[in-house]
C-alpha positions, 0 to 999 in steps of 0.5 A: 331430680329430687327437687323436681321429684319431691316436688312432683309428690308434694303437688300430687299430695297437696291435690289429692287433700284438696280434692278430699275437701272439696269431696265433702263439702261439696259431694255432688259437683263432684258427681257431677263433673266425673260423669260430665267426664266419662261422657266426655271420655268416651266420646272421645274415646269413639271418635277416636275408634272412628278416625282411626278406622276410615283412615287405614280403611282409606289406606288400605283401600290406596294400597296396591294389590300385588 
């Protein structure tokens, strides 16, 4: 377990250093990527909300009233 934790911490550290190197070398590319990611995640969130509302609405309509 300690080896796994060490590998996880090492991977996070290496990833963070890699992102900083890329950010300094290509700052515009990461800005574009973050904008796209925000746009996609907000679209996914809206779709989830609509699907959840539709599912709960149809569940309430299917429930027999007592």
